[in-house]
SEZANU-292757 format. One record per residue: x, y, z of N, C-alpha, C in turn. Coordinates in Angstrom, 2 decimals. Example, Ala and Ser with C-alpha at 12.3 -4.5 7.8 and 13.67 -1.06 7.14 Angstrom:
REM residues 2
PT       n_u       n_v       n_w      ca_u      ca_v      ca_w       c_u       c_v       c_w
PT     13.19     -5.69      7.80     12.30     -4.50      7.80     13.20     -3.30      7.80
PT     12.85     -2.25      7.08     13.67     -1.06      7.14     12.90      0.03      7.87
//
This chain:
REM residues 205
PT       n_u       n_v       n_w      ca_u      ca_v      ca_w       c_u       c_v       c_w
PT    -19.45    -15.49    -21.91    -19.72    -14.05    -21.99    -20.59    -13.63    -20.81
PT    -20.17    -12.61    -20.05    -20.96    -12.16    -18.92    -22.31    -11.61    -19.37
PT    -23.35    -11.74    -18.55    -24.65    -11.21    -18.90    -24.68     -9.70    -18.75
PT    -25.82     -9.11    -19.11    -26.01     -7.69    -18.87    -25.87     -7.41    -17.39
PT    -25.25     -6.27    -17.05    -25.08     -5.94    -15.64    -26.21     -5.07    -15.12
PT    -27.12     -4.67    -15.96    -28.24     -3.86    -15.48    -28.99     -3.28    -16.66
PT    -30.25     -3.04    -16.47    -31.07     -2.57    -17.57    -30.99     -1.06    -17.73
PT    -30.43     -0.36    -16.75    -30.41      1.09    -16.81    -29.04      1.63    -17.21
PT    -28.10      0.77    -17.53    -26.75      1.21    -17.82    -26.59      1.62    -19.28
PT    -25.62      2.51    -19.55    -25.41      2.98    -20.92    -24.59      2.03    -21.78
PT    -24.27      0.84    -21.28    -23.51     -0.12    -22.06    -23.78     -1.52    -21.52
PT    -23.37     -2.52    -22.29    -23.49     -3.92    -21.87    -22.09     -4.47    -21.66
PT    -21.88     -5.17    -20.57    -20.59     -5.79    -20.30    -20.47     -7.04    -21.15
PT    -19.70     -6.95    -22.22    -19.60     -8.05    -23.17    -18.39     -8.94    -22.92
PT    -17.27     -8.32    -22.52    -16.04     -9.08    -22.40    -15.14     -8.47    -21.34
PT    -14.61     -9.29    -20.47    -13.64     -8.85    -19.47    -12.50     -9.87    -19.45
PT    -11.27     -9.37    -19.45    -10.14    -10.30    -19.39     -9.00     -9.70    -18.58
PT     -8.35    -10.56    -17.80     -7.14    -10.14    -17.10     -6.01    -10.06    -18.11
PT     -5.30     -8.94    -18.11     -4.25     -8.73    -19.11     -2.86     -9.02    -18.54
PT     -2.50     -8.35    -17.44     -1.15     -8.53    -16.92     -1.03     -7.94    -15.52
PT     -0.01     -8.38    -14.79      0.40     -7.77    -13.54      1.68     -6.99    -13.79
PT      1.68     -5.74    -13.36      2.79     -4.83    -13.65      3.53     -4.51    -12.36
PT      4.81     -4.86    -12.31      5.65     -4.56    -11.16      6.57     -3.37    -11.43
PT      6.63     -2.98    -12.68      7.43     -1.85    -13.12      6.68     -1.20    -14.28
PT      6.66      0.13    -14.33      5.85      0.80    -15.34      6.26      0.49    -16.77
PT      7.47     -0.01    -16.95      7.89     -0.41    -18.30      7.12     -1.64    -18.78
PT      6.45     -2.33    -17.85      5.70     -3.54    -18.21      4.24     -3.24    -18.55
PT      3.85     -1.98    -18.53      2.45     -1.65    -18.81      2.04     -2.12    -20.20
PT      0.75     -2.43    -20.39      0.29     -2.89    -21.71      0.63     -1.90    -22.81
PT      0.99     -2.43    -23.96      1.36     -1.57    -25.08      0.14     -0.89    -25.70
PT     -1.01     -1.52    -25.57     -2.23     -0.94    -26.12     -2.70      0.20    -25.22
PT     -2.68      1.40    -25.76     -3.04      2.58    -24.97     -4.56      2.75    -24.95
PT     -5.15      2.44    -23.82     -6.59      2.59    -23.62     -6.83      3.43    -22.38
PT     -7.98      4.06    -22.27     -8.30      4.79    -21.04     -8.25      3.86    -19.83
PT     -7.88      4.41    -18.68     -7.73      3.60    -17.47     -8.52      4.21    -16.31
PT     -9.09      3.32    -15.50     -9.77      3.70    -14.26     -9.07      2.96    -13.13
PT     -8.59      3.70    -12.14     -7.86      3.09    -11.02     -8.83      2.65     -9.93
PT     -8.53      1.51     -9.32     -9.28      1.00     -8.18     -8.33      1.03     -6.99
PT     -8.59      1.91     -6.01     -7.65      2.14     -4.92     -8.30      1.85     -3.57
PT     -7.47      1.47     -2.61     -7.97      1.24     -1.26     -6.94      0.52     -0.42
PT     -7.15      0.53      0.87     -6.20     -0.12      1.77     -6.33     -1.63      1.66
PT     -5.36     -2.33      2.19     -5.39     -3.79      2.20     -6.62     -4.28      2.96
PT     -7.21     -5.33      2.46     -8.36     -5.99      3.10     -9.63     -5.15      3.06
PT     -9.70     -4.18      2.13    -10.91     -3.37      2.03    -11.93     -4.00      1.08
PT    -11.48     -5.01      0.31    -12.41     -5.72     -0.56    -12.29     -5.38     -2.03
PT    -11.08     -5.00     -2.50    -10.94     -4.61     -3.90    -11.19     -5.78     -4.85
PT    -10.63     -6.95     -4.55    -10.82     -8.10     -5.43    -12.28     -8.52     -5.48
PT    -12.94     -8.51     -4.33    -14.36     -8.86     -4.30    -15.19     -7.86     -5.09
PT    -14.84     -6.59     -4.98    -15.55     -5.56     -5.75    -15.37     -5.79     -7.24
PT    -14.14     -6.08     -7.67    -13.90     -6.30     -9.09    -14.66     -7.52     -9.59
PT    -14.64     -8.61     -8.83    -15.37     -9.80     -9.25    -16.86     -9.53     -9.35
PT    -17.37     -8.70     -8.45    -18.78     -8.33     -8.48    -19.07     -7.49     -9.73
PT    -18.22     -6.52    -10.01    -18.41     -5.71    -11.22    -18.38     -6.57    -12.47
PT    -17.44     -7.51    -12.50    -17.25     -8.35    -13.68    -18.24     -9.51    -13.77
PT    -18.95     -9.78    -12.67    -19.82    -10.94    -12.55    -19.03    -12.23    -12.79
PT    -17.87    -12.27    -12.20    -17.02    -13.46    -12.24    -16.64    -13.80    -10.80
PT    -16.46    -15.07    -10.52    -16.17    -15.47     -9.14    -14.69    -15.31     -8.79
PT    -13.80    -15.59     -9.73    -12.38    -15.63     -9.39    -11.50    -14.95    -10.43
PT    -12.04    -14.03    -11.21    -11.17    -13.34    -12.18    -10.13    -12.52    -11.44
PT    -10.58    -11.79    -10.41     -9.64    -11.12     -9.50     -9.50    -12.01     -8.28
PT     -8.28    -12.40     -7.96     -8.06    -13.36     -6.88     -8.19    -12.69     -5.52
PT     -9.05    -13.27     -4.70     -9.22    -12.80     -3.33     -8.32    -13.60     -2.40
PT     -8.01    -13.03     -1.26     -7.14    -13.70     -0.30     -7.52    -13.30      1.11
PT     -7.34    -14.23      2.04     -7.56    -13.91      3.45     -6.35    -13.18      4.04
PT     -5.26    -13.12      3.26     -4.06    -12.44      3.72     -3.99    -11.05      3.14
PT     -4.12    -10.00      3.97     -4.05     -8.63      3.44     -2.70     -8.37      2.79
PT     -2.69     -7.47      1.80     -1.44     -7.06      1.19     -0.94     -7.97      0.09
PT     -1.80     -8.87     -0.39     -1.35     -9.80     -1.42     -1.12     -9.11     -2.77
PT     -1.92     -8.09     -3.06     -1.76     -7.38     -4.33     -0.51     -6.52     -4.26
PT      0.52     -6.91     -5.00      1.79     -6.19     -4.96      2.11     -5.54     -6.30
PT      1.16     -5.58     -7.18      1.40     -5.07     -8.54      0.19     -4.27     -8.99
PT      0.33     -3.64    -10.16     -0.80     -3.04    -10.84     -1.42     -4.12    -11.71
PT     -2.65     -4.50    -11.43     -3.30     -5.57    -12.18     -4.28     -4.98    -13.18
PT     -4.05     -5.26    -14.45     -4.83     -4.68    -15.53     -5.92     -5.63    -16.01
PT     -7.15     -5.12    -16.05     -8.29     -5.87    -16.59     -8.89     -5.06    -17.74
PT     -8.99     -5.68    -18.91     -9.53     -4.99    -20.07    -11.02     -5.28    -20.19
PT    -11.80     -4.22    -20.36    -13.26     -4.32    -20.39    -13.76     -3.94    -21.78
PT    -14.49     -4.86    -22.40    -15.11     -4.61    -23.72    -14.10     -4.15    -24.78
PT    -12.83     -4.49    -24.56    -11.76     -4.05    -25.47    -11.69     -2.54    -25.60
PT    -12.20     -1.82    -24.59    -12.29     -0.36    -24.69    -11.52      0.38    -23.61
PT    -11.38     -0.20    -22.43    -10.69      0.48    -21.34    -10.19     -0.54    -20.33
PT     -9.30     -0.06    -19.45     -8.76     -0.91    -18.39     -9.30     -0.46    -17.03
PT     -9.63     -1.44    -16.20     -9.71     -1.19    -14.76     -8.39     -1.67    -14.18
PT     -7.74     -0.81    -13.40     -6.41     -1.12    -12.88     -6.48     -1.22    -11.36
PT     -6.27     -2.42    -10.86     -6.28     -2.69     -9.42     -4.92     -2.30     -8.85
PT     -4.91     -1.27     -8.00     -3.66     -0.79     -7.41     -3.30     -1.61     -6.18
PT     -2.01     -1.65     -5.81     -1.62     -2.36     -4.58     -2.36     -1.79     -3.36
PT     -2.83     -2.68     -2.50     -3.47     -2.22     -1.28     -2.43     -1.60     -0.34
PT     -2.79     -0.49      0.27     -1.85      0.18      1.16     -2.27     -0.01      2.62
PT     -1.32      0.29      3.53     -1.63      0.23      4.95     -1.48     -1.13      5.58
PT     -0.82     -2.07      4.89     -0.62     -3.40      5.47      0.63     -3.38      6.34
PT      0.44     -3.22      7.64      1.54     -2.96      8.57      2.50     -4.13      8.69
PT      2.04     -5.37      8.47      2.89     -6.53      8.67      3.88     -6.75      7.53
PT      3.66     -6.09      6.41      4.61     -6.22      5.30      5.91     -5.50      5.66
PT      7.04     -6.02      5.22      8.32     -5.34      5.48      8.29     -3.91      4.94
PT      8.97     -3.00      5.63      8.96     -1.60      5.21      9.48     -1.43      3.80
PT     10.51     -2.18      3.44     11.07     -2.06      2.10     10.02     -2.41      1.04
PT      9.22     -3.45      1.32      8.18     -3.85      0.38      7.07     -2.81      0.33
PT      6.69     -2.27      1.49      5.66     -1.24      1.52      6.13     -0.01      0.72
PT      7.41      0.32      0.85      7.96      1.46      0.11      7.92      1.20     -1.39
PT      8.19     -0.05     -1.80      8.14     -0.40     -3.22      6.73     -0.23     -3.77
PT      5.73     -0.71     -3.00      4.34     -0.56     -3.43      3.98      0.91     -3.57
PT      4.35      1.70     -2.55      4.02      3.12     -2.56      4.67      3.83     -3.74
PT      5.92      3.47     -4.04      6.64      4.09     -5.15      5.98      3.73     -6.48
PT      5.60      2.46     -6.64      4.95      2.03     -7.87      3.63      2.77     -8.07
PT      2.84      2.88     -6.98      1.56      3.57     -7.07      1.74      5.04     -7.40
PT      2.71      5.68     -6.73      2.94      7.11     -6.95      3.34      7.38     -8.40
PT      4.24      6.57     -8.93      4.68      6.77    -10.32      3.53      6.54    -11.28
PT      2.70      5.54    -11.00      1.55      5.26    -11.87      0.58      6.44    -11.88
PT      0.27      6.97    -10.71     -0.71      8.05    -10.61     -0.19      9.36    -11.18
PT      1.13      9.58    -11.07      1.70     10.85    -11.49      2.06     10.89    -12.97
PT      2.25      9.75    -13.57      2.76      9.71    -14.95      1.83      8.86    -15.80
PT      0.60      9.33    -15.97     -0.35      8.50    -16.70     -1.43      9.37    -17.35
PT     -1.21      9.70    -18.60     -2.20     10.50    -19.32     -3.45      9.71    -19.64
PT     -3.38      8.38    -19.50     -4.53      7.53    -19.81     -5.50      7.43    -18.64
PT     -5.09      7.88    -17.46     -5.92      7.74    -16.27     -7.06      8.76    -16.31
PT     -8.29      8.27    -16.28     -9.46      9.13    -16.44    -10.28      9.28    -15.17
PT    -10.05      8.44    -14.19    -10.83      8.53    -12.96    -10.43      7.42    -12.00
PT    -11.02      7.43    -10.82    -10.66      6.45     -9.80    -11.87      6.09     -8.95
PT    -11.85      4.87     -8.46    -12.81      4.41     -7.45    -12.01      4.17     -6.18
PT    -12.29      4.96     -5.14    -11.60      4.85     -3.87    -12.47      4.04     -2.92
PT    -11.95      2.90     -2.45    -12.71      2.05     -1.54    -12.46      2.44     -0.10
PT    -13.54      2.54      0.66    -13.49      2.81      2.09    -14.32      1.73      2.79
PT    -13.77      1.10      3.81    -14.53      0.10      4.58    -15.62      0.83      5.36
PT    -16.86      0.51      5.07    -17.98      1.22      5.70    -18.02      1.02      7.21
PT    -17.36     -0.03      7.70    -17.37     -0.29      9.15    -16.35      0.57      9.89
PT    -15.33      1.04      9.19    -14.22      1.71      9.87    -14.04      3.17      9.46
PT    -14.65      3.58      8.35    -14.53      4.98      7.93    -13.19      5.29      7.27
PT    -12.91      6.57      7.14    -11.72      7.04      6.42    -10.50      7.00      7.32
PT     -9.45      6.34      6.86     -8.18      6.29      7.59     -7.28      7.42      7.11
PT     -6.22      7.74      7.84     -5.28      8.77      7.37     -4.70      8.48      5.99
PT     -4.43      7.20      5.69     -3.90      6.86      4.37     -4.96      7.06      3.29
PT     -6.21      6.76      3.62     -7.30      7.07      2.68     -7.34      8.57      2.40
PT     -7.19      9.36      3.45     -7.23     10.81      3.31     -6.12     11.30      2.40
PT     -4.94     10.68      2.51     -3.83     11.06      1.63     -4.16     10.77      0.17
PT     -4.76      9.62     -0.08     -5.11      9.25     -1.44     -6.16     10.21     -2.00
PT     -7.17     10.50     -1.20     -8.23     11.42     -1.63     -7.67     12.82     -1.88
PT     -6.74     13.24     -1.03     -6.11     14.55     -1.23     -5.35     14.59     -2.55
PT     -4.72     13.47     -2.90     -4.02     13.42     -4.20     -5.01     13.59     -5.34
PT     -6.14     12.90     -5.25     -7.14     13.01     -6.32     -7.59     14.46     -6.48
PT     -7.81     15.13     -5.34     -8.23     16.53     -5.40     -7.14     17.40     -6.04
PT     -5.91     17.20     -5.59     -4.80     18.02     -6.08     -4.58     17.85     -7.58
PT     -4.70     16.62     -8.04     -4.48     16.33     -9.45     -5.73     16.53    -10.30
PT     -6.84     16.90     -9.64     -8.12     17.13    -10.32     -8.59     15.87    -11.05
PT     -8.30     14.72    -10.46     -8.75     13.45    -11.03    -10.15     13.13    -10.49
PT    -11.13     12.92    -11.36    -12.47     12.58    -10.87    -12.44     11.25    -10.11
PT    -13.22     11.18     -9.05    -13.27      9.93     -8.28    -14.61      9.80     -7.57
PT    -14.92      8.57     -7.22    -16.06      8.28     -6.37    -15.59      7.40     -5.22
PT    -16.37      7.38     -4.17    -16.09      6.54     -3.01    -17.02      5.33     -3.02
PT    -16.47      4.14     -2.90    -17.26      2.93     -2.72    -17.14      2.53     -1.25
PT    -18.23      2.64     -0.51    -18.25      2.26      0.91    -18.52      0.76      0.98
PT    -17.45     -0.02      1.07    -17.56     -1.47      0.93    -18.08     -2.15      2.20
PT    -18.46     -3.43      2.01    -18.93     -4.29      3.10    -20.18     -3.72      3.77
PT    -21.01     -3.06      2.95    -22.22     -2.42      3.47    -23.19     -3.45      4.05
PT    -23.10     -4.69      3.58    -24.00     -5.73      4.07    -23.73     -6.10      5.52
PT    -22.56     -5.71      6.05    -22.21     -6.04      7.43    -22.77     -5.02      8.43
PT    -23.45     -4.00      7.92    -24.05     -2.98      8.78    -25.57     -3.07      8.68
PT    -26.24     -2.68      9.74    -27.69     -2.55      9.66    -28.02     -1.33      8.79
PT    -29.26     -1.24      8.35    -29.65     -0.12      7.51    -29.42      1.21      8.22
PT    -29.75      1.25      9.51    -29.55      2.48     10.30    -28.07      2.82     10.40
PT    -27.24      1.82     10.68    -25.80      2.04     10.78    -25.23      2.51      9.45
PT    -25.68      1.90      8.35    -25.17      2.27      7.04    -25.56      3.71      6.70
PT    -26.79      4.08      6.97    -27.22      5.45      6.69    -26.40      6.46      7.48
PT    -26.12      6.15      8.73    -25.30      7.04      9.55    -23.87      7.12      9.04
PT    -23.33      5.97      8.62    -21.98      5.93      8.06    -21.88      6.79      6.81
PT    -22.88      6.70      5.93    -22.87      7.48      4.70    -22.94      8.97      5.00
PT    -23.75      9.34      5.99    -23.83     10.74      6.40    -22.47     11.24      6.87
PT    -21.79     10.43      7.71    -20.50     10.82      8.26    -19.44     10.91      7.16
PT    -19.45      9.95      6.23    -18.48     10.00      5.13    -18.67     11.25      4.29
PT    -19.91     11.57      3.99    -20.18     12.75      3.16    -19.79     14.03      3.88
PT    -19.98     14.05      5.19    -19.57     15.22      5.96    -18.05     15.35      5.99
PT    -17.35     14.23      6.16    -15.89     14.26      6.21    -15.29     14.68      4.87
PT    -15.91     14.20      3.79    -15.37     14.49      2.46    -15.67     15.91      2.01
PT    -16.73     16.48      2.53    -17.01     17.89      2.31    -17.43     18.23      0.91
PT    -16.46     18.40      0.00    -16.78     18.95     -1.31    -17.09     17.89     -2.36
PT    -17.32     16.64     -1.94    -17.74     15.61     -2.88    -19.26     15.59     -2.93
PT    -19.80     15.28     -4.10    -21.25     15.20     -4.23    -21.77     14.01     -3.43
PT    -22.89     14.14     -2.73    -23.44     13.01     -1.96    -23.62     11.75     -2.79
PT    -24.00     11.92     -4.06    -24.23     10.75     -4.92    -22.94     10.04     -5.28
PT    -21.78     10.67     -5.02    -20.49     10.05     -5.32    -19.94      9.24     -4.15
PT    -20.72      9.10     -3.09    -20.41      8.17     -2.00    -21.40      7.03     -2.14
PT    -20.93      5.89     -2.63    -21.81      4.81     -3.04    -21.67      3.62     -2.09
PT    -22.74      3.25     -1.37    -22.68      2.05     -0.55    -22.55      0.82     -1.45
PT    -21.66     -0.11     -1.05    -21.37     -1.24     -1.93    -21.30     -2.53     -1.14
PT    -21.84     -3.58     -1.72    -21.72     -4.93     -1.16    -21.49     -5.92     -2.28
PT    -20.39     -6.65     -2.22    -20.12     -7.66     -3.23    -21.06     -8.85     -3.09
PT    -21.66     -9.02     -1.91    -22.57    -10.14     -1.68    -23.96     -9.86     -2.24
PT    -24.49     -8.68     -1.95    -25.84     -8.34     -2.40    -25.86     -7.59     -3.73
PT    -24.66     -7.18     -4.21    -24.49     -6.39     -5.44    -25.01     -4.96     -5.29
PT    -25.25     -4.56     -4.07    -25.63     -3.17     -3.81    -24.55     -2.23     -4.34
PT    -24.96     -1.26     -5.15    -24.02     -0.26     -5.64    -23.29     -0.62     -6.92
PT    -23.48     -1.84     -7.41    -22.73     -2.27     -8.60    -23.06     -1.42     -9.82
PT    -24.33     -1.26    -10.10    -24.72     -0.47    -11.27    -24.30      0.99    -11.12
PT    -24.39      1.51     -9.89    -24.00      2.90     -9.66    -22.51      3.11     -9.93
PT    -21.68      2.12     -9.56    -20.25      2.25     -9.85    -19.98      2.20    -11.35
PT    -20.67      1.31    -12.06    -20.47      1.25    -13.50    -20.89      2.56    -14.17
PT    -21.95      3.16    -13.67    -22.39      4.44    -14.23    -21.32      5.52    -13.99
PT    -20.73      5.50    -12.80    -19.67      6.48    -12.50    -18.47      6.26    -13.40
PT    -18.08      5.00    -13.60    -16.95      4.69    -14.48    -17.24      5.16    -15.90
PT    -18.44      4.92    -16.37    -18.83      5.38    -17.71    -18.75      6.89    -17.80
PT    -19.13      7.56    -16.73    -19.07      9.04    -16.71    -17.63      9.52    -16.78
PT    -16.71      8.84    -16.12    -15.30      9.22    -16.21    -14.78      9.08    -17.63
PT    -15.22      8.00    -18.30    -14.74      7.73    -19.65    -15.37      8.63    -20.69
PT    -16.58      9.13    -20.38    -17.30      9.96    -21.34    -17.82     11.22    -20.62
PT    -16.91     12.11    -20.21    -17.31     13.29    -19.45    -18.14     14.27    -20.28
//
């Protein structure tokens, strides 16, 4: 059983389990629970972020090869909701047909899901917002889906660089609250509690 993830959180992380990988929406879990999407480009650190949130080393499999996540991966938390790891986008070396399949699966999931309550959009703090990130964020705005930004790999920047990056991200995003741009490091656990608080807020608006 994972330990408490923080003393200031509104819940205790009691149980996390990987449920299934979904390559077609007909394969989605039969148990209808609220869902939180985890989105970001390939190699942005989604698996590392999930393992950090879960306090597990290998529950979400990490890889040195970008684009390995080709499915919707469902993780059930406390038997109450799912975190859903979406396929990483922007992996140029993948065949176009495969990239199109990933994009189609993601689009159908995002457009046809009454259980979806919010999203965590990962942005590499070293590189900023890419055009594909902008497309995803625009979708969240259009669909009025609540979301926060996790600025990953924050440990790879100096404090001054990170502060400047956060300022630039908040300026680029414009109408997002400054507190919804969260610096994150899977190594130092920076931002972990803040992300859990945001997820709880999505589930209990």
